[in-house]
C-alpha positions, -999 to 999 in steps of 0.1 A, spaced: -395 -457 -764 -382 -471 -796 -414 -462 -815 -414 -419 -815 -452 -418 -831 -483 -432 -819 -497 -459 -845 -531 -457 -860 -546 -479 -835 -531 -460 -808 -540 -427 -817 -575 -433 -820 -579 -461 -793 -606 -445 -778 -627 -443 -813 -619 -480 -817 -630 -492 -783 -662 -471 -789 -667 -485 -822 -663 -520 -806 -687 -512 -779 -714 -505 -804 -706 -534 -825 -706 -558 -796 -740 -540 -782 -759 -542 -814 -750 -577 -821 -759 -586 -785 -793 -571 -784 -805 -583 -821 -787 -619 -819 -790 -626 -781 -783 -667 -794 -749 -659 -805 -740 -656 -764 -751 -696 -763 -731 -703 -790 -699 -684 -776 -703 -703 -741 -703 -739 -759 -665 -736 -767 -653 -735 -732 -632 -757 -706 -639 -752 -668 -661 -723 -677 -632 -705 -694 -640 -695 -728 -614 -708 -754 -618 -679 -778 -615 -654 -751 -586 -670 -735 -568 -669 -767 -576 -633 -773 -565 -624 -741 -531 -640 -742 -528 -618 -773 -533 -587 -753 -510 -595 -730 -479 -608 -749 -471 -579 -767 -470 -557 -739 -448 -582 -716 -425 -586 -745 -414 -548 -745 -402 -550 -707 -367 -548 -702 -357 -563 -671 -324 -554 -673 -329 -522 -666 -340 -525 -630 -304 -525 -619 -304 -487 -625 -335 -483 -600 -305 -485 -574 -292 -451 -589 -324 -434 -584 -345 -450 -560 -369 -423 -550 -393 -422 -581 -394 -460 -580 -406 -459 -546 -430 -435 -549 -448 -456 -576 -446 -483 -553 -462 -468 -524 -490 -451 -549 -496 -489 -566 -497 -508 -534 -502 -489 -506 -526 -465 -515 -542 -472 -548 -560 -506 -543 -577 -494 -510 -587 -458 -523 -601 -477 -557 -621 -498 -532 -633 -466 -508 -640 -446 -540 -663 -475 -557 -681 -483 -526 -688 -447 -517 -703 -439 -549 -717 -474 -563 -727 -490 -529 -737 -459 -512 -744 -427 -534 -756 -444 -564 -770 -479 -549 -806 -470 -554 -802 -463 -588 -785 -496 -600 -809 -524 -599 -808 -564 -603 -786 -592 -594 -760 -619 -610 -753 -654 -603 -716 -657 -594 -701 -690 -588 -737 -703 -575 -742 -676 -553 -768 -646 -561 -749 -613 -557 -764 -577 -560 -753 -560 -596 -736 -529 -575 -715 -553 -556 -703 -566 -592 -693 -531 -605 -674 -527 -574 -654 -556 -576 -643 -547 -614 -634 -514 -603 -610 -531 -573 -595 -554 -601 -588 -523 -622 -572 -508 -585 -549 -535 -580 -538 -538 -615 -511 -508 -621 -503 -501 -658 -474 -515 -676 -485 -507 -710 -498 -476 -723 -481 -458 -694 -451 -462 -717 -473 -439 -744 -484 -413 -714 -449 -409 -704 -430 -402 -738 -464 -380 -746 -454 -360 -714 -418 -358 -724 -408 -380 -693 -380 -401 -683 -384 -430 -709 -356 -451 -689 -371 -446 -655 -406 -455 -671 -392 -488 -682 -377 -496 -649 -409 -486 -629 -429 -511 -655 -404 -543 -648 -409 -534 -611 -444 -532 -610 -446 -566 -632 -427 -585 -608 -445 -570 -577 -481 -578 -594 -470 -616 -594 -467 -616 -557 -493 -591 -545 -521 -591 -571 -539 -625 -559 -537 -616 -520 -548 -582 -522 -572 -591 -550 -588 -620 -526 -585 -596 -494 -605 -568 -513 -632 -590 -531 -640 -605 -501 -642 -571 -484 -669 -567 -512 -685 -598 -504 -680 -614 -535 -679 -651 -537 -643 -661 -549 -623 -690 -543 -586 -683 -536 -574 -711 -561 -592 -691 -591 -575 -655 -588 -540 -673 -585 -547 -691 -617 -558 -657 -633 -526 -645 -621 -503 -674 -636 -525 -675 -669 -527 -638 -676 -499 -622 -660 -469 -649 -655 -477 -670 -687 -473 -636 -711 -444 -623 -690 -423 -653 -694 -431 -656 -729 -425 -625 -732 -392 -625 -714 -377 -653 -734 -388 -642 -769 -370 -609 -761 -339 -623 -754 -340 -648 -781 -349 -622 -809 -321 -600 -795 -295 -622 -796 -305 -637 -829 -314 -605 -849 -301 -577 -828 -318 -547 -808 -325 -527 -838 -344 -554 -856 -363 -558 -822 -371 -523 -815 -379 -510 -849 -392 -541 -870 -408 -566 -846 -424 -543 -820 -438 -523 -847 -455 -553 -858 -466 -567 -828 -481 -535 -814 -515 -542 -833 -518 -575 -822 -527 -567 -787 -549 -539 -797 -569 -560 -824 -572 -590 -798 -584 -563 -771 -611 -549 -795 -619 -585 -805 -624 -595 -769 -645 -561 -765 -668 -572 -793 -675 -607 -777 -679 -589 -740 -704 -562 -751 -722 -593 -776 -730 -609 -743 -740 -575 -725 -759 -557 -751 -794 -563 -739 -782 -549 -704 -765 -521 -719 -794 -507 -742 -818 -511 -711 -795 -497 -685 -773 -474 -703 -771 -449 -668 -750 -480 -654 -721 -472 -675 -720 -433 -666 -724 -444 -628 -693 -468 -629 -673 -441 -647 -678 -416 -617 -654 -433 -590 -629 -442 -620 -625 -408 -630 -624 -397 -593 -598 -424 -584 -575 -416 -613 -574 -378 -607 -566 -384 -569 -537 -408 -573 -522 -386 -602 -526 -356 -579 -507 -377 -549 -482 -389 -571 -474 -352 -589 -476 -337 -555 -454 -364 -538 -427 -361 -566 -428 -324 -558 -423 -329 -522 -391 -354 -528 -379 -326 -553 -376 -348 -583 -372 -334 -617 -401 -328 -643 -388 -360 -662 -395 -382 -635 -422 -366 -617 -444 -370 -649 -442 -407 -654 -440 -413 -616 -475 -400 -614 -489 -414 -646 -482 -451 -636 -499 -447 -605 -531 -429 -622 -535 -456 -655 -543 -489 -648 -535 -524 -663 -570 -529 -681 -559 -559 -700 -553 -580 -667 -585 -565 -651 -604 -576 -680 -590 -609 -680 -593 -614 -645 -627 -602 -641 -637 -627 -672 -620 -658 -656 -633 -650 -619 -666 -640 -626 -674 -648 -663 -676 -629 -696 -713 -618 -690 -706 -605 -654 -711 -569 -645 -673 -569 -633 -663 -574 -666 -682 -546 -680 -670 -521 -649 -635 -529 -665 -641 -523 -698 -654 -489 -686 -624 -482 -670 -608 -486 -704 -630 -466 -721 -624 -434 -700 -587 -439 -696 -573 -431 -729 -593 -394 -730 -586 -389 -691 -550 -395 -692 -544 -374 -726 -557 -347 -704 -532 -353 -678 -506 -355 -701 -516 -321 -712 -518 -308 -680 -483 -322 -669 -470 -304 -701 -484 -269 -687 -468 -274 -652 -430 -285 -662 -422 -250 -645 -433 -265 -610 -404 -288 -610 -365 -279 -605 -346 -282 -640 -321 -309 -644 -287 -303 -641 
């Protein structure tokens, strides 16, 4: 990574998220008419202000990806293969199973109410499961750079895996999402999820790619890494926090009246994160990877691309949906949980063979 220190926003991201939730919830509860005004500025049921915020959430992440490093994946394929198996063969289905087990079976009697999704009345617990599904099919391509660095992992390998997963996401996110959401009995047109991938993955990915090439060509890598990226990083987080304020403004009354739902949603997300991390870490040991390769391989599977998940939940089910709230819960628990896993990695470096 070019930056060797966490910025103020990144270091205290959990606190900023919590503050955004409080502000949004307070506004939504005491000024419920604001949601009506926000929904006025939309095209085809897509909020224009939120669409802009979501783009600025994604662009700073995508511009960091160096696709030229993908060639090096051929030199050490085992950690990349491990990551691909975790993210695209195991993780989407284990997330669905955990979410359904807890939210659809064990906690079902504690989750009350229904929502109108695409003209169909759906039980609220299914909407929460859908948010979990969207998190499960979105491997992290942003904060994992931080987790890998803090865990003293192989930064070059982390960048390679981020590039690989970003490209795979373009092709597998829509079919996996459509299949699992349909299994969850959620009304979802195929065209809508394809549109969400194009708008919230492909567009910022292409914009970031060409911006990166142009800036490096004109001003060099030092300017890009040390100046441009440092200035751009807060943009993504500010856009994220703005989106959260608006999201919780619309869900303020629900959160205050049903605060237990947040805790219930968090349970399967935490179990999923620990499960995938354990598989990745154990798999890395069985493959005899070095610690520097094992840590980021497990981290990228355990963490989620919550920006894409939030964006997709909003465009598929609406800003006011339970699915959107579930994706935000994923963001809220991820930061402290991943920091815990970073510390766990640092205490278990002796489990792996030393690099020669």
